PLY file of the C-alpha trace (Angstrom):
ply
format ascii 1.0
element vertex 218
property float x
property float y
property float z
element edge 217
property int vertex1
property int vertex2
end_header
78.70 92.68 114.17
78.92 96.24 116.14
82.44 96.52 114.34
81.04 96.55 110.75
79.71 99.94 110.58
83.19 101.22 111.41
84.92 99.36 108.98
82.54 100.30 106.23
82.58 103.87 107.13
85.87 104.96 105.56
84.84 103.53 101.96
81.76 105.54 102.27
83.55 108.79 103.31
86.05 108.35 100.35
83.20 108.07 98.03
81.38 111.08 99.58
84.51 113.01 99.29
85.05 112.00 95.67
81.54 113.19 95.12
81.85 116.67 96.55
85.25 117.06 95.02
83.93 116.43 91.37
80.76 118.56 92.05
83.19 121.19 92.97
85.37 120.75 89.66
82.08 120.84 87.75
81.11 124.05 89.39
84.36 125.78 88.54
84.03 124.69 85.00
80.46 126.11 84.71
81.51 129.31 86.41
84.68 129.68 84.27
83.21 129.15 80.82
79.67 130.38 80.96
80.14 132.88 83.84
83.41 134.55 82.76
83.01 134.16 78.98
79.40 133.69 78.30
79.81 130.72 76.40
77.70 127.42 76.43
80.14 124.63 78.17
78.73 121.99 76.03
80.30 123.29 72.93
83.89 123.44 71.73
83.33 126.83 69.80
80.72 128.59 67.88
81.02 126.18 64.93
79.93 123.42 67.22
77.18 125.24 68.63
75.92 126.09 65.27
76.26 122.58 64.17
74.59 121.07 67.21
74.32 117.72 68.59
74.10 114.43 66.57
73.54 112.49 69.67
73.55 108.87 68.23
76.73 109.37 66.33
78.58 111.33 69.28
77.65 108.68 71.67
78.77 105.87 69.32
81.86 107.72 68.37
82.65 108.27 72.39
81.73 104.64 73.17
84.07 103.38 70.69
86.69 105.34 71.65
86.16 104.07 75.34
86.23 100.58 74.38
89.51 101.35 72.49
91.16 102.74 75.82
89.79 100.08 78.05
91.22 97.25 75.68
94.51 98.97 75.55
95.07 99.47 79.27
93.86 95.76 79.92
96.41 94.48 77.29
99.03 96.73 79.20
98.11 95.28 82.62
98.11 91.66 81.25
101.21 92.03 79.19
103.71 94.16 81.11
105.36 94.01 84.32
104.79 98.00 84.90
101.10 97.79 84.12
100.53 94.89 86.47
102.32 96.75 89.07
100.35 99.90 88.20
96.89 98.18 88.45
97.86 96.35 91.77
98.93 99.71 93.16
95.63 101.56 92.10
93.69 98.60 93.20
94.97 98.64 96.52
94.63 102.64 96.70
91.04 102.20 95.75
90.31 100.04 98.60
87.04 98.03 99.31
84.74 100.16 97.44
81.50 98.31 96.17
80.71 98.30 92.62
77.82 100.65 92.58
79.97 103.04 94.14
82.75 102.69 91.78
80.35 103.26 88.94
78.60 106.31 90.65
82.33 107.83 90.83
83.06 106.83 87.37
79.94 108.81 86.01
80.79 111.75 88.56
84.79 111.99 87.53
83.95 111.40 83.85
81.48 114.33 83.63
83.35 116.71 85.95
86.83 116.19 84.45
85.41 116.57 80.80
83.64 119.78 81.77
86.60 121.09 83.11
89.58 119.98 80.92
87.76 119.76 77.77
84.75 122.07 78.06
86.40 124.85 80.17
90.13 124.68 79.61
90.54 123.39 75.95
89.04 126.40 74.14
91.20 128.63 76.09
94.69 127.00 76.22
94.29 124.70 73.37
94.41 120.64 73.03
98.03 120.07 73.71
98.26 122.12 76.75
94.69 120.91 77.88
95.98 117.42 77.70
99.27 118.10 79.41
97.15 119.58 82.36
95.01 116.44 82.43
98.14 114.48 82.91
99.37 116.77 85.50
96.56 116.11 87.97
96.89 112.40 87.45
100.54 112.55 88.73
101.62 110.90 91.87
105.17 111.27 93.07
105.94 107.70 92.96
107.57 105.71 90.03
105.01 103.10 90.09
102.31 105.86 88.87
104.32 107.38 86.23
102.77 105.30 83.49
99.38 106.28 84.68
100.45 109.99 84.45
101.70 109.20 80.61
98.64 107.38 79.90
96.32 110.15 81.01
98.07 112.60 78.62
97.52 110.48 75.58
94.01 109.85 76.58
93.43 113.48 77.35
94.68 113.97 73.69
92.05 111.56 72.40
89.42 112.86 74.47
90.51 116.31 73.40
90.32 115.29 69.80
86.85 113.85 69.97
85.82 117.32 71.48
87.05 119.18 68.47
85.97 116.59 65.90
82.40 116.41 67.16
82.29 119.94 68.47
80.62 118.87 71.51
81.15 117.22 75.13
79.00 114.20 74.27
81.72 112.01 73.01
84.29 112.73 75.22
81.89 112.23 78.36
80.73 109.21 77.02
84.17 107.58 76.32
85.66 108.96 79.95
82.64 107.19 81.73
82.81 104.27 80.15
86.42 103.67 80.48
85.89 104.61 84.38
82.86 102.47 84.66
84.54 99.51 83.43
88.21 99.87 84.99
87.31 101.03 88.40
85.30 97.95 89.15
87.73 95.70 87.44
90.83 96.90 89.40
88.95 96.73 92.80
87.77 93.20 92.00
91.02 92.05 90.68
93.42 93.97 93.08
91.41 95.37 95.77
91.65 94.45 99.39
91.80 90.71 99.76
91.88 90.09 96.24
95.56 88.60 96.05
98.97 89.25 97.58
100.51 92.42 96.39
104.07 92.70 95.26
105.85 95.77 96.60
108.97 97.38 95.10
112.20 95.97 96.41
110.51 92.90 98.23
111.22 89.62 96.35
107.92 87.89 97.72
104.49 89.36 97.56
103.18 90.52 100.81
100.37 88.14 102.23
97.24 89.51 102.80
95.58 88.72 106.47
93.50 85.88 104.88
96.73 84.26 103.48
98.37 84.23 106.93
95.14 82.75 108.70
95.14 79.93 106.08
98.60 79.21 106.56
98.26 78.83 110.37
95.35 76.52 109.74
0 1
1 2
2 3
3 4
4 5
5 6
6 7
7 8
8 9
9 10
10 11
11 12
12 13
13 14
14 15
15 16
16 17
17 18
18 19
19 20
20 21
21 22
22 23
23 24
24 25
25 26
26 27
27 28
28 29
29 30
30 31
31 32
32 33
33 34
34 35
35 36
36 37
37 38
38 39
39 40
40 41
41 42
42 43
43 44
44 45
45 46
46 47
47 48
48 49
49 50
50 51
51 52
52 53
53 54
54 55
55 56
56 57
57 58
58 59
59 60
60 61
61 62
62 63
63 64
64 65
65 66
66 67
67 68
68 69
69 70
70 71
71 72
72 73
73 74
74 75
75 76
76 77
77 78
78 79
79 80
80 81
81 82
82 83
83 84
84 85
85 86
86 87
87 88
88 89
89 90
90 91
91 92
92 93
93 94
94 95
95 96
96 97
97 98
98 99
99 100
100 101
101 102
102 103
103 104
104 105
105 106
106 107
107 108
108 109
109 110
110 111
111 112
112 113
113 114
114 115
115 116
116 117
117 118
118 119
119 120
120 121
121 122
122 123
123 124
124 125
125 126
126 127
127 128
128 129
129 130
130 131
131 132
132 133
133 134
134 135
135 136
136 137
137 138
138 139
139 140
140 141
141 142
142 143
143 144
144 145
145 146
146 147
147 148
148 149
149 150
150 151
151 152
152 153
153 154
154 155
155 156
156 157
157 158
158 159
159 160
160 161
161 162
162 163
163 164
164 165
165 166
166 167
167 168
168 169
169 170
170 171
171 172
172 173
173 174
174 175
175 176
176 177
177 178
178 179
179 180
180 181
181 182
182 183
183 184
184 185
185 186
186 187
187 188
188 189
189 190
190 191
191 192
192 193
193 194
194 195
195 196
196 197
197 198
198 199
199 200
200 201
201 202
202 203
203 204
204 205
205 206
206 207
207 208
208 209
209 210
210 211
211 212
212 213
213 214
214 215
215 216
216 217
């Protein structure tokens, strides 16, 4: 029992660090768009601001786009070797985060990343470059994670298109949060610590988890 808090500390530190990081990202976005340019970060441009929000429509469009991305990523995971390999690697990297904490990170990341890449960057650099920069921050120098970078560029393009079409951040934020709120807990449940053996590149057999080794010894 005394060892349990020490084991739980790393996930909690990871979540706190993530919330701090995304809070800083959101602050940078607000300072950039509103402080430097005097423009409201919620809207794509003056025309979008004049048009205002159609909250029900914008939410519906964003949620529909989010469902599309979730289904596409799940199909890639289930039907391709690279998709499953990527999912296993991401699940292992996320570690034993609880579902509430995963959803909390999903909200924080979805909100902050849309504020920065769509709300602050896209009006200045355009849809294409903002999407490429979004992919760059999802780059990991490992071949397993290369599909994640490509996927991020494509999804960034979709979110940027939603931003331009609706004229505001409601749809891209809703889509981004939904994708993360479904995919993060799903990755942790399927491929997180103790979920199943993990196949490593260059290793013929999956690596056994400690629980598998204990079962074999028994």
